[in-house]
N, CA, C and O atoms as a GROMACS GRO file, in nm:
protein
  420
    1MET      N    1  17.510  -9.705  10.798
    1MET     CA    2  17.521  -9.629  10.676
    1MET      C    3  17.623  -9.698  10.586
    1MET      O    4  17.739  -9.717  10.624
    2GLU      N    5  17.581  -9.734  10.470
    2GLU     CA    6  17.668  -9.800  10.373
    2GLU      C    7  17.725  -9.698  10.275
    2GLU      O    8  17.674  -9.587  10.262
    3ALA      N    9  17.830  -9.738  10.206
    3ALA     CA   10  17.898  -9.647  10.114
    3ALA      C   11  17.808  -9.602   9.999
    3ALA      O   12  17.830  -9.496   9.941
    4ASN      N   13  17.705  -9.683   9.966
    4ASN     CA   14  17.620  -9.646   9.853
    4ASN      C   15  17.499  -9.563   9.893
    4ASN      O   16  17.416  -9.530   9.808
    5GLU      N   17  17.486  -9.527  10.021
    5GLU     CA   18  17.374  -9.446  10.066
    5GLU      C   19  17.402  -9.298  10.044
    5GLU      O   20  17.512  -9.250  10.072
    6ALA      N   21  17.303  -9.228   9.993
    6ALA     CA   22  17.321  -9.086   9.966
    6ALA      C   23  17.272  -8.998  10.081
    6ALA      O   24  17.315  -8.884  10.094
    7TRP      N   25  17.181  -9.051  10.165
    7TRP     CA   26  17.122  -8.971  10.271
    7TRP      C   27  17.169  -9.018  10.408
    7TRP      O   28  17.190  -9.137  10.430
    8ALA      N   29  17.186  -8.922  10.498
    8ALA     CA   30  17.226  -8.950  10.635
    8ALA      C   31  17.110  -9.014  10.712
    8ALA      O   32  16.996  -9.014  10.665
    9VAL      N   33  17.140  -9.067  10.828
    9VAL     CA   34  17.038  -9.117  10.919
    9VAL      C   35  17.048  -9.036  11.046
    9VAL      O   36  17.151  -9.043  11.112
   10PRO      N   37  16.946  -8.959  11.085
   10PRO     CA   38  16.819  -8.941  11.015
   10PRO      C   39  16.838  -8.854  10.891
   10PRO      O   40  16.930  -8.773  10.883
   11ASP      N   41  16.749  -8.873  10.794
   11ASP     CA   42  16.763  -8.799  10.670
   11ASP      C   43  16.701  -8.660  10.676
   11ASP      O   44  16.727  -8.576  10.589
   12THR      N   45  16.618  -8.634  10.778
   12THR     CA   46  16.553  -8.504  10.793
   12THR      C   47  16.562  -8.457  10.938
   12THR      O   48  16.536  -8.534  11.030
   13VAL      N   49  16.599  -8.331  10.956
   13VAL     CA   50  16.599  -8.268  11.088
   13VAL      C   51  16.522  -8.137  11.077
   13VAL      O   52  16.497  -8.087  10.967
   14TYR      N   53  16.485  -8.082  11.193
   14TYR     CA   54  16.405  -7.960  11.196
   14TYR      C   55  16.478  -7.851  11.274
   14TYR      O   56  16.550  -7.880  11.369
   15ALA      N   57  16.459  -7.727  11.233
   15ALA     CA   58  16.516  -7.612  11.301
   15ALA      C   59  16.415  -7.499  11.295
   15ALA      O   60  16.332  -7.494  11.204
   16TYR      N   61  16.420  -7.408  11.393
   16TYR     CA   62  16.339  -7.287  11.388
   16TYR      C   63  16.416  -7.178  11.316
   16TYR      O   64  16.539  -7.179  11.314
   17ASP      N   65  16.343  -7.084  11.259
   17ASP     CA   66  16.406  -6.978  11.180
   17ASP      C   67  16.493  -6.884  11.262
   17ASP      O   68  16.572  -6.810  11.205
   18ASN      N   69  16.480  -6.885  11.395
   18ASN     CA   70  16.562  -6.798  11.478
   18ASN      C   71  16.679  -6.870  11.544
   18ASN      O   72  16.752  -6.810  11.622
   19GLU      N   73  16.698  -6.997  11.514
   19GLU     CA   74  16.804  -7.076  11.578
   19GLU      C   75  16.939  -7.061  11.511
   19GLU      O   76  16.950  -7.039  11.390
   20THR      N   77  17.042  -7.073  11.593
   20THR     CA   78  17.178  -7.092  11.545
   20THR      C   79  17.216  -7.231  11.591
   20THR      O   80  17.211  -7.261  11.710
   21ARG      N   81  17.255  -7.317  11.497
   21ARG     CA   82  17.279  -7.457  11.530
   21ARG      C   83  17.406  -7.509  11.465
   21ARG      O   84  17.455  -7.455  11.366
   22VAL      N   85  17.458  -7.616  11.524
   22VAL     CA   86  17.562  -7.697  11.463
   22VAL      C   87  17.501  -7.835  11.447
   22VAL      O   88  17.451  -7.893  11.543
   23LEU      N   89  17.504  -7.888  11.326
   23LEU     CA   90  17.450  -8.021  11.300
   23LEU      C   91  17.566  -8.118  11.283
   23LEU      O   92  17.675  -8.079  11.241
   24ALA      N   93  17.542  -8.244  11.315
   24ALA     CA   94  17.649  -8.343  11.313
   24ALA      C   95  17.604  -8.472  11.248
   24ALA      O   96  17.484  -8.502  11.241
   25LEU      N   97  17.701  -8.547  11.201
   25LEU     CA   98  17.680  -8.676  11.137
   25LEU      C   99  17.785  -8.773  11.187
   25LEU      O  100  17.903  -8.738  11.193
   26GLN      N  101  17.744  -8.894  11.224
   26GLN     CA  102  17.840  -8.996  11.267
   26GLN      C  103  17.867  -9.090  11.151
   26GLN      O  104  17.775  -9.149  11.094
   27TRP      N  105  17.995  -9.102  11.116
   27TRP     CA  106  18.036  -9.188  11.007
   27TRP      C  107  18.066  -9.328  11.060
   27TRP      O  108  18.127  -9.341  11.166
   28PRO      N  109  18.023  -9.433  10.989
   28PRO     CA  110  18.050  -9.570  11.033
   28PRO      C  111  18.191  -9.614  10.993
   28PRO      O  112  18.261  -9.543  10.921
   29GLY      N  113  18.231  -9.731  11.040
   29GLY     CA  114  18.356  -9.792  10.997
   29GLY      C  115  18.474  -9.754  11.083
   29GLY      O  116  18.462  -9.693  11.189
   30THR      N  117  18.590  -9.793  11.032
   30THR     CA  118  18.714  -9.768  11.106
   30THR      C  119  18.819  -9.696  11.024
   30THR      O  120  18.924  -9.659  11.078
   31ASP      N  121  18.794  -9.673  10.894
   31ASP     CA  122  18.890  -9.601  10.811
   31ASP      C  123  18.910  -9.460  10.864
   31ASP      O  124  18.819  -9.400  10.920
   32ALA      N  125  19.030  -9.408  10.845
   32ALA     CA  126  19.060  -9.270  10.886
   32ALA      C  127  18.976  -9.173  10.803
   32ALA      O  128  18.955  -9.193  10.683
   33LEU      N  129  18.929  -9.069  10.869
   33LEU     CA  130  18.851  -8.965  10.802
   33LEU      C  131  18.933  -8.836  10.800
   33LEU      O  132  18.997  -8.800  10.898
   34THR      N  133  18.931  -8.768  10.686
   34THR     CA  134  19.004  -8.641  10.672
   34THR      C  135  18.921  -8.544  10.590
   34THR      O  136  18.817  -8.580  10.535
   35THR      N  137  18.966  -8.422  10.583
   35THR     CA  138  18.912  -8.313  10.501
   35THR      C  139  18.760  -8.300  10.507
   35THR      O  140  18.693  -8.313  10.404
   36PRO      N  141  18.704  -8.273  10.625
   36PRO     CA  142  18.559  -8.257  10.634
   36PRO      C  143  18.513  -8.123  10.577
   36PRO      O  144  18.576  -8.020  10.600
   37THR      N  145  18.405  -8.126  10.504
   37THR     CA  146  18.341  -8.003  10.457
   37THR      C  147  18.190  -8.022  10.471
   37THR      O  148  18.138  -8.133  10.464
   38THR      N  149  18.121  -7.911  10.490
   38THR     CA  150  17.975  -7.912  10.492
   38THR      C  151  17.928  -7.802  10.399
   38THR      O  152  17.968  -7.686  10.413
   39THR      N  153  17.844  -7.839  10.304
   39THR     CA  154  17.790  -7.744  10.207
   39THR      C  155  17.640  -7.734  10.229
   39THR      O  156  17.574  -7.836  10.248
   40ILE      N  157  17.586  -7.612  10.227
   40ILE     CA  158  17.443  -7.592  10.247
   40ILE      C  159  17.380  -7.549  10.116
   40ILE      O  160  17.417  -7.448  10.056
   41TRP      N  161  17.282  -7.629  10.072
   41TRP     CA  162  17.214  -7.603   9.946
   41TRP      C  163  17.071  -7.557   9.972
   41TRP      O  164  17.002  -7.613  10.057
   42HIS      N  165  17.027  -7.455   9.899
   42HIS     CA  166  16.890  -7.405   9.910
   42HIS      C  167  16.841  -7.375   9.769
   42HIS      O  168  16.895  -7.289   9.700
   43ASN      N  169  16.738  -7.446   9.728
   43ASN     CA  170  16.683  -7.431   9.592
   43ASN      C  171  16.790  -7.444   9.484
   43ASN      O  172  16.791  -7.369   9.386
   44GLY      N  173  16.881  -7.539   9.503
   44GLY     CA  174  16.985  -7.567   9.405
   44GLY      C  175  17.102  -7.471   9.406
   44GLY      O  176  17.190  -7.480   9.321
   45THR      N  177  17.106  -7.379   9.503
   45THR     CA  178  17.214  -7.282   9.513
   45THR      C  179  17.296  -7.308   9.638
   45THR      O  180  17.241  -7.332   9.745
   46ASN      N  181  17.428  -7.304   9.624
   46ASN     CA  182  17.517  -7.320   9.739
   46ASN      C  183  17.513  -7.190   9.820
   46ASN      O  184  17.562  -7.086   9.775
   47GLU      N  185  17.455  -7.198   9.941
   47GLU     CA  186  17.444  -7.081  10.027
   47GLU      C  187  17.531  -7.095  10.152
   47GLU      O  188  17.503  -7.033  10.255
   48SER      N  189  17.635  -7.174  10.143
   48SER     CA  190  17.723  -7.198  10.258
   48SER      C  191  17.784  -7.069  10.311
   48SER      O  192  17.795  -7.052  10.432
   49SER      N  193  17.823  -6.979  10.223
   49SER     CA  194  17.892  -6.858  10.268
   49SER      C  195  17.801  -6.764  10.346
   49SER      O  196  17.850  -6.685  10.426
   50THR      N  197  17.670  -6.770  10.324
   50THR     CA  198  17.579  -6.682  10.397
   50THR      C  199  17.513  -6.750  10.516
   50THR      O  200  17.467  -6.681  10.607
   51LEU      N  201  17.506  -6.882  10.519
   51LEU     CA  202  17.435  -6.953  10.626
   51LEU      C  203  17.528  -7.020  10.727
   51LEU      O  204  17.482  -7.059  10.835
   52GLN      N  205  17.655  -7.036  10.695
   52GLN     CA  206  17.747  -7.110  10.782
   52GLN      C  207  17.868  -7.024  10.817
   52GLN      O  208  17.933  -6.965  10.730
   53SER      N  209  17.896  -7.017  10.946
   53SER     CA  210  18.020  -6.952  10.989
   53SER      C  211  18.107  -7.056  11.057
   53SER      O  212  18.057  -7.144  11.128
   54GLY      N  213  18.235  -7.046  11.035
   54GLY     CA  214  18.326  -7.148  11.086
   54GLY      C  215  18.334  -7.267  10.992
   54GLY      O  216  18.261  -7.276  10.894
   55ASP      N  217  18.426  -7.356  11.024
   55ASP     CA  218  18.451  -7.470  10.937
   55ASP      C  219  18.391  -7.597  10.994
   55ASP      O  220  18.365  -7.608  11.114
   56SER      N  221  18.369  -7.692  10.906
   56SER     CA  222  18.329  -7.827  10.946
   56SER      C  223  18.448  -7.892  11.017
   56SER      O  224  18.563  -7.863  10.986
   57SER      N  225  18.419  -7.979  11.114
   57SER     CA  226  18.527  -8.042  11.190
   57SER      C  227  18.497  -8.189  11.216
   57SER      O  228  18.384  -8.235  11.201
   58LEU      N  229  18.603  -8.262  11.255
   58LEU     CA  230  18.591  -8.403  11.292
   58LEU      C  231  18.638  -8.423  11.434
   58LEU      O  232  18.739  -8.366  11.476
   59ALA      N  233  18.563  -8.503  11.510
   59ALA     CA  234  18.603  -8.548  11.643
   59ALA      C  235  18.578  -8.698  11.644
   59ALA      O  236  18.465  -8.743  11.666
   60GLY      N  237  18.683  -8.774  11.621
   60GLY     CA  238  18.666  -8.919  11.606
   60GLY      C  239  18.590  -8.947  11.477
   60GLY      O  240  18.638  -8.915  11.369
   61ARG      N  241  18.472  -9.008  11.489
   61ARG     CA  242  18.392  -9.043  11.372
   61ARG      C  243  18.273  -8.949  11.354
   61ARG      O  244  18.185  -8.974  11.272
   62VAL      N  245  18.271  -8.841  11.432
   62VAL     CA  246  18.160  -8.746  11.424
   62VAL      C  247  18.204  -8.620  11.352
   62VAL      O  248  18.300  -8.554  11.392
   63GLN      N  249  18.133  -8.588  11.245
   63GLN     CA  250  18.160  -8.466  11.169
   63GLN      C  251  18.056  -8.362  11.208
   63GLN      O  252  17.936  -8.391  11.208
   64SER      N  253  18.100  -8.242  11.241
   64SER     CA  254  18.011  -8.132  11.276
   64SER      C  255  18.022  -8.023  11.171
   64SER      O  256  18.129  -7.995  11.117
   65SER      N  257  17.909  -7.961  11.143
   65SER     CA  258  17.908  -7.846  11.052
   65SER      C  259  17.964  -7.725  11.124
   65SER      O  260  17.991  -7.730  11.244
   66GLY      N  261  17.982  -7.618  11.052
   66GLY     CA  262  18.009  -7.490  11.116
   66GLY      C  263  17.880  -7.444  11.181
   66GLY      O  264  17.780  -7.515  11.179
   67SER      N  265  17.880  -7.326  11.239
   67SER     CA  266  17.761  -7.270  11.302
   67SER      C  267  17.664  -7.223  11.194
   67SER      O  268  17.700  -7.143  11.107
   68LEU      N  269  17.541  -7.273  11.200
   68LEU     CA  270  17.441  -7.246  11.097
   68LEU      C  271  17.336  -7.149  11.150
   68LEU      O  272  17.285  -7.167  11.261
   69SER      N  273  17.304  -7.046  11.073
   69SER     CA  274  17.202  -6.949  11.114
   69SER      C  275  17.146  -6.880  10.990
   69SER      O  276  17.183  -6.912  10.877
   70SER      N  277  17.057  -6.783  11.013
   70SER     CA  278  16.994  -6.704  10.906
   70SER      C  279  16.904  -6.789  10.817
   70SER      O  280  16.888  -6.762  10.698
   71TRP      N  281  16.843  -6.893  10.879
   71TRP     CA  282  16.747  -6.975  10.805
   71TRP      C  283  16.626  -6.890  10.767
   71TRP      O  284  16.596  -6.790  10.832
   72VAL      N  285  16.556  -6.930  10.662
   72VAL     CA  286  16.431  -6.867  10.625
   72VAL      C  287  16.319  -6.964  10.662
   72VAL      O  288  16.316  -7.077  10.613
   73GLY      N  289  16.227  -6.920  10.748
   73GLY     CA  290  16.118  -7.006  10.792
   73GLY      C  291  16.032  -7.054  10.676
   73GLY      O  292  16.004  -6.977  10.583
   74GLY      N  293  15.992  -7.179  10.681
   74GLY     CA  294  15.910  -7.238  10.576
   74GLY      C  295  15.990  -7.294  10.459
   74GLY      O  296  15.932  -7.350  10.366
   75GLU      N  297  16.120  -7.279  10.462
   75GLU     CA  298  16.206  -7.327  10.353
   75GLU      C  299  16.276  -7.457  10.393
   75GLU      O  300  16.289  -7.488  10.511
   76ASP      N  301  16.321  -7.532  10.293
   76ASP     CA  302  16.399  -7.653  10.314
   76ASP      C  303  16.541  -7.631  10.263
   76ASP      O  304  16.563  -7.565  10.162
   77TYR      N  305  16.638  -7.687  10.337
   77TYR     CA  306  16.778  -7.678  10.300
   77TYR      C  307  16.835  -7.819  10.298
   77TYR      O  308  16.783  -7.908  10.366
   78VAL      N  309  16.940  -7.841  10.221
   78VAL     CA  310  17.009  -7.970  10.219
   78VAL      C  311  17.154  -7.946  10.260
   78VAL      O  312  17.226  -7.869  10.197
   79LEU      N  313  17.195  -8.016  10.367
   79LEU     CA  314  17.334  -8.011  10.410
   79LEU      C  315  17.406  -8.130  10.348
   79LEU      O  316  17.358  -8.243  10.357
   80ALA      N  317  17.519  -8.106  10.285
   80ALA     CA  318  17.600  -8.212  10.228
   80ALA      C  319  17.727  -8.223  10.312
   80ALA      O  320  17.814  -8.137  10.307
   81PHE      N  321  17.736  -8.331  10.391
   81PHE     CA  322  17.854  -8.361  10.472
   81PHE      C  323  17.949  -8.441  10.385
   81PHE      O  324  17.910  -8.544  10.330
   82THR      N  325  18.073  -8.397  10.371
   82THR     CA  326  18.170  -8.465  10.286
   82THR      C  327  18.299  -8.490  10.363
   82THR      O  328  18.347  -8.402  10.436
   83VAL      N  329  18.355  -8.611  10.348
   83VAL     CA  330  18.485  -8.646  10.405
   83VAL      C  331  18.562  -8.729  10.305
   83VAL      O  332  18.506  -8.781  10.208
   84THR      N  333  18.691  -8.740  10.329
   84THR     CA  334  18.772  -8.837  10.257
   84THR      C  335  18.788  -8.955  10.352
   84THR      O  336  18.835  -8.940  10.465
   85LYS      N  337  18.750  -9.074  10.304
   85LYS     CA  338  18.748  -9.195  10.387
   85LYS      C  339  18.808  -9.308  10.305
   85LYS      O  340  18.756  -9.345  10.200
   86GLY      N  341  18.918  -9.364  10.354
   86GLY     CA  342  18.982  -9.474  10.282
   86GLY      C  343  19.020  -9.439  10.140
   86GLY      O  344  19.014  -9.523  10.051
   87GLY      N  345  19.061  -9.314  10.119
   87GLY     CA  346  19.103  -9.270   9.986
   87GLY      C  347  18.990  -9.227   9.894
   87GLY      O  348  19.014  -9.187   9.781
   88GLN      N  349  18.864  -9.236   9.942
   88GLN     CA  350  18.749  -9.196   9.860
   88GLN      C  351  18.682  -9.074   9.921
   88GLN      O  352  18.676  -9.059  10.043
   89VAL      N  353  18.632  -8.987   9.834
   89VAL     CA  354  18.553  -8.873   9.880
   89VAL      C  355  18.408  -8.919   9.887
   89VAL      O  356  18.351  -8.964   9.788
   90ILE      N  357  18.348  -8.907  10.008
   90ILE     CA  358  18.214  -8.958  10.030
   90ILE      C  359  18.127  -8.846  10.086
   90ILE      O  360  18.171  -8.769  10.172
   91THR      N  361  18.004  -8.836  10.036
   91THR     CA  362  17.910  -8.734  10.081
   91THR      C  363  17.780  -8.799  10.127
   91THR      O  364  17.732  -8.895  10.067
   92ARG      N  365  17.725  -8.746  10.236
   92ARG     CA  366  17.592  -8.783  10.283
   92ARG      C  367  17.513  -8.655  10.299
   92ARG      O  368  17.566  -8.555  10.348
   93GLN      N  369  17.388  -8.656  10.258
   93GLN     CA  370  17.304  -8.538  10.265
   93GLN      C  371  17.203  -8.551  10.378
   93GLN      O  372  17.164  -8.661  10.416
   94GLN      N  373  17.161  -8.436  10.430
   94GLN     CA  374  17.059  -8.432  10.533
   94GLN      C  375  16.968  -8.312  10.506
   94GLN      O  376  17.016  -8.200  10.487
   95MET      N  377  16.836  -8.336  10.503
   95MET     CA  378  16.739  -8.230  10.480
   95MET      C  379  16.714  -8.156  10.610
   95MET      O  380  16.697  -8.218  10.715
   96VAL      N  381  16.713  -8.022  10.604
   96VAL     CA  382  16.678  -7.940  10.719
   96VAL      C  383  16.550  -7.865  10.682
   96VAL      O  384  16.549  -7.783  10.590
   97LYS      N  385  16.444  -7.894  10.754
   97LYS     CA  386  16.317  -7.825  10.734
   97LYS      C  387  16.308  -7.715  10.840
   97LYS      O  388  16.314  -7.742  10.960
   98VAL      N  389  16.295  -7.592  10.794
   98VAL     CA  390  16.297  -7.478  10.885
   98VAL      C  391  16.152  -7.435  10.914
   98VAL      O  392  16.074  -7.405  10.824
   99ILE      N  393  16.120  -7.434  11.043
   99ILE     CA  394  15.986  -7.398  11.088
   99ILE      C  395  15.982  -7.250  11.117
   99ILE      O  396  16.067  -7.196  11.188
  100GLN      N  397  15.883  -7.185  11.061
  100GLN     CA  398  15.863  -7.042  11.088
  100GLN      C  399  15.793  -7.029  11.222
  100GLN      O  400  15.688  -7.089  11.244
  101ARG      N  401  15.851  -6.950  11.310
  101ARG     CA  402  15.791  -6.932  11.443
  101ARG      C  403  15.648  -6.882  11.430
  101ARG      O  404  15.620  -6.790  11.354
  102GLY      N  405  15.558  -6.944  11.506
  102GLY     CA  406  15.418  -6.906  11.505
  102GLY      C  407  15.336  -6.969  11.393
  102GLY      O  408  15.215  -6.949  11.386
  103ALA      N  409  15.401  -7.046  11.306
  103ALA     CA  410  15.328  -7.111  11.197
  103ALA      C  411  15.241  -7.223  11.252
  103ALA      O  412  15.282  -7.294  11.344
  104VAL      N  413  15.125  -7.239  11.195
  104VAL     CA  414  15.034  -7.347  11.234
  104VAL      C  415  15.080  -7.475  11.169
  104VAL      O  416  15.119  -7.476  11.052
  105ARG      N  417  15.076  -7.583  11.244
  105ARG     CA  418  15.122  -7.711  11.192
  105ARG      C  419  15.032  -7.762  11.084
  105ARG      O  420  15.056  -7.869  11.029
   0.00000   0.00000   0.00000
């Protein structure tokens, strides 16, 4: 992952509408990472306060979101993982496609 990339690898993950999950992103490089935040966007609206409980955290180079739940099946969400790295604020996004239980593929 380079500094000019906007999307995480993988750029899309899947969840079921009844799941509670913590999603994570591994940051490359060796610069110190600080101030992790994860923001959840749905249809252009920040829904972090209703979909995420707990704070984003760092363990080495891995950033984890808070606990994510209350997804709506059939909807797409964008998680924005943000850290301060080498004095710069950097964000990577990841699409979460929520599968409605019992939906036909």
